[in-house]
Structures are given as structure tokens and as C-alpha cells.
C-alpha positions in Angstrom: -1.4 -1.0 9.1 0.1 -1.3 12.4 2.9 0.8 13.8 5.8 -0.6 15.8 6.8 1.3 18.8 10.6 0.1 18.6 11.5 0.7 14.9 14.5 -0.7 13.2 17.6 1.4 12.5 16.6 3.1 9.3 13.1 1.9 9.3 9.8 3.9 9.8 8.9 5.6 13.1 5.6 5.6 14.7 5.2 9.2 13.1 5.4 7.7 9.4 4.0 7.7 6.8 2.7 11.1 7.6 6.0 12.7 7.9 7.2 11.0 5.0 4.2 12.3 3.0 4.7 15.7 4.2 8.3 15.7 2.6 7.2 14.1 -0.6 7.8 16.4 -3.5 5.3 16.4 -6.2 6.1 16.5 -9.8 6.3 19.8 -11.2 3.3 20.8 -13.1 0.8 18.2 -11.4 -1.8 21.0 -11.5 -2.0 20.6 -15.3 -2.6 17.0 -15.0 -5.8 17.6 -13.1 -9.2 16.6 -14.8 -10.6 20.0 -16.7 -13.9 19.6 -14.8 -12.1 20.0 -11.4 -13.9 23.2 -9.7 -11.2 25.8 -8.8 -11.9 25.6 -5.3 -11.1 21.9 -5.1 -8.0 22.2 -6.6 -5.7 22.9 -3.6 -7.3 20.1 -1.8 -7.1 17.7 -5.0 -3.5 18.3 -5.3 -2.9 17.5 -1.5 -4.8 14.1 -1.9 -2.5 13.4 -4.8 0.3 14.1 -2.7 -0.8 11.7 0.1 -1.4 8.9 -2.3 2.0 9.2 -4.0 3.8 9.8 -1.0 2.2 6.7 0.8 2.9 4.5 -2.1 6.6 5.6 -2.3 6.6 4.9 1.8 5.2 1.6 1.3 8.1 0.5 -1.5 10.9 2.2 0.0 10.7 2.5 4.0 7.4 0.5 4.7 6.5 -3.4 4.6 7.0 -3.6 0.8 10.5 -3.1 0.9 10.9 -6.9 2.0 10.1 -9.4 -0.2 7.3 -12.4 0.6 10.6 -14.6 0.9 12.0 -12.2 3.6 8.8 -12.1 5.4 8.8 -16.1 5.5 12.2 -16.3 6.7 11.7 -13.7 9.6 8.6 -15.7 10.7 10.4 -19.3 10.2 13.2 -17.9 12.3 10.8 -16.6 15.2 9.3 -20.1 15.2 12.6 -22.0 15.3 13.6 -19.8 18.3 10.6 -20.2 20.0 10.7 -16.9 21.7 7.9 -14.4 21.4 8.8 -11.6 23.9 8.1 -8.1 22.9 11.8 -7.5 21.5 11.9 -10.5 19.4 8.6 -9.5 17.7 9.5 -5.6 17.3 12.7 -7.2 15.4 10.8 -8.7 12.9 11.0 -6.9 9.3 7.9 -4.8 8.8 6.2 -7.2 6.7 6.5 -10.2 8.5 5.4 -8.1 11.7 2.2 -7.2 9.7 1.4 -10.7 8.6 1.8 -11.9 12.4 -0.4 -8.9 13.7 -3.0 -9.5 11.1 -3.3 -13.5 12.1 -3.7 -12.7 15.5 -7.2 -13.4 16.6 -6.9 -11.9 20.1 -7.3 -8.1 20.5 -5.4 -8.3 23.6 -2.5 -9.8 22.1 -2.5 -7.2 19.3 -2.6 -4.5 21.9 0.4 -5.8 23.7 2.4 -6.6 20.4 1.9 -3.0 19.5 2.5 -1.4 23.2 4.1 -4.1 25.2 3.3 -4.5 28.9 3.9 -6.7 31.8 1.4 -9.2 31.2 2.6 -11.2 28.3 0.1 -13.3 26.3 1.0 -17.1 26.1 3.4 -18.2 23.6 0.7 -20.5 22.1 -1.2 -17.4 20.8 1.8 -16.0 19.0 3.2 -19.5 17.4 -0.4 -20.2 16.3 -0.6 -16.8 14.6 2.8 -17.2 13.3 2.1 -20.4 11.7 -1.1 -18.9 10.1 1.1 -16.1 8.9 3.4 -18.4 7.2 0.7 -20.4 5.8 -0.9 -17.2 4.1 2.2 -15.9 2.8 3.0 -19.1 1.1 -0.4 -19.4 -0.3 0.3 -16.2 -2.7 1.6 -17.9 -5.6 3.2 -16.4 -8.5 5.1 -13.1 -9.1 4.9 -10.6 -6.2 1.5 -8.8 -6.2 1.8 -5.0 -6.6 -0.3 -4.2 -3.4 0.7 -0.6 -3.2 0.2 0.1 -6.7 -3.1 -1.5 -6.7 -3.9 1.0 -3.5 -2.5 3.8 -5.3 -4.6 3.4 -8.4 -7.6 3.1 -6.4 -6.9 6.2 -4.5 -6.3 8.1 -7.6 -9.3 6.9 -9.0 -11.7 8.0 -6.4 -9.8 11.5 -6.6 -11.0 11.8 -10.1 -14.3 10.9 -9.1 -14.7 13.3 -6.5 -13.2 15.9 -8.6 -15.3 15.4 -11.8 -18.5 13.7 -10.1 -17.9 11.0 -13.0 -17.3 7.2 -12.3 -14.0 5.7 -13.4 -14.3 3.5 -16.6 -11.6 1.5 -18.3 -11.3 0.6 -21.8 -8.1 0.2 -24.3 -9.8 1.1 -27.7 -8.3 3.9 -29.3 -10.1 6.3 -31.7 -9.3 4.4 -34.7 -10.9 1.4 -32.8 -7.4 -0.5 -32.5 -6.7 -1.8 -29.0 -3.8 -0.8 -27.1 -2.3 -1.8 -23.8 -2.8 1.6 -22.0 -6.1 3.3 -20.7 -8.0 5.4 -23.1 -10.6 7.0 -20.9 -10.2 10.4 -19.3 -9.9 8.8 -15.9 -7.4 6.3 -17.0 -5.3 8.9 -18.7 -5.2 10.9 -15.5 -4.3 8.1 -13.2 -1.6 7.0 -15.6 -0.3 10.7 -16.2 -0.3 11.2 -12.3 1.8 8.0 -11.4 4.2 8.1 -14.4 5.0 11.8 -14.0 6.0 10.7 -10.3 7.6 7.5 -10.7 9.2 6.8 -14.0 9.9 3.1 -13.4 6.1 1.9 -13.3 5.0 0.8 -17.0 1.6 2.1 -18.2 0.7 -1.4 -18.8 0.9 -2.3 -15.0 -1.1 0.6 -14.1 -4.0 -0.3 -16.6 -4.0 -3.7 -15.3 -4.8 -2.5 -11.7 -7.2 0.1 -13.2 -9.1 -2.7 -14.9 -9.2 -4.8 -11.5 -10.4 -1.3 -9.9 -13.2 -0.9 -12.3 -14.2 -4.7 -12.1 -14.3 -4.9 -8.4 -15.3 -1.4 -7.3 -13.8 -1.1 -4.0 -15.2 1.4 -1.2 -13.6 4.8 -1.1 -10.5 5.1 1.0 
């Protein structure tokens, strides 16, 4: 995700999420949640990778772009279009989710660099106007409840951590030993992912975690 040069008050600096992650406190006893197959020499590195995954998720939701709703992002983009001013200050004053949407919708690399760094030679307003309209259309196209993109990424990261630690692929099923179906993961990988997330964030239901785990297994994204 792009980092803005002039962050808002109480928003991220260009050093985040690195500083935020470094300050993230892991739940007590996180080592006990590691897969039993984790080699002793990998334990420290695995714990640090878990810290990064959990810390980045918290940053995304509390200090980063996903602290803002789709509606807030759309409003910011509509206000930008209404003013018709695309100077560097106006762009950096966008909330982070709107800023990221606009950045991703620019099809001009020079305009993206200027959006990040500023400079004396400003791209044409038409370039930003077109990208803003595209960002609005893309944001409006996301129907239904807010998608938990940060949670999906967290589940994927922890799944890859499990695979590196154990050498086994992540699988998912919800059939318990008595063959009854549950709404939570029953595989070793699924239990690991669920245990780590719920230990750190008690407001995330295991059913949501398993929904993202099923999606991860079905789509098998490349490692981060």
C-alpha cells in the first residue's frame, strides 16, 4: 500500500506499519500455539512472523486504510471531484482508504510518483479526475457487507507460516471426530490459525476465520 508523505494528525507516518508492528504485544504463551512439528531452530523466526502478521492486521484496522468505511472513502472522493482541485495538499488530505483507491486507479506511473512525493511539475488535472471517477466506480461496485480484506490477508499469512513451519499444506474441513459438522475449522492448520487470531483479537468470531480459511484453501494465493 502506498504511504503518504504528509500524514494526517493521529494517522500513520511513512514509517508505519513497521514501528506499529514492532510495538505490537503478542498474546502471552503464543509459543504454545505453534505447531508441534515446528523445528526448534525456527521457533523464534516463526514467532516474529506471527507478530508481523498480527501487528499489520491491527494497524490496517485501527490506524490504516481499513479504519475508514467504503462510504467514508466514497465521500472523500466525491468531495475531491466536486472541488476539482487535485493539488498535492488536496490529495494528501484524503483519508487513507480513499487515497489508496485513487493511487491504485492511476494508470500513469509518473502521476503515482507525484502523488507520493510531490514536485514542481504537476500532472494534468484530467489524469486525477479520470482516476477519481474510476476509484468511485470500483468502490461502488463492492456490494454487500464490508469485506474483511485485512482478516483475509491475516489468515493467508498465518496459513503460510503454518506451511513453512510444518512442511504441510493447509487444508480445511469442519467435520468433527463424531462426523458432525461444526462451523469452526477442525484440521490442525485451521485450529492453529484460529487459536492465534482469537488469542490476539477476542472480537473476531471463529466462524469468520474459518470462512476466510475456506477461501484461502480454495484459491491458494501465492506466499507473501
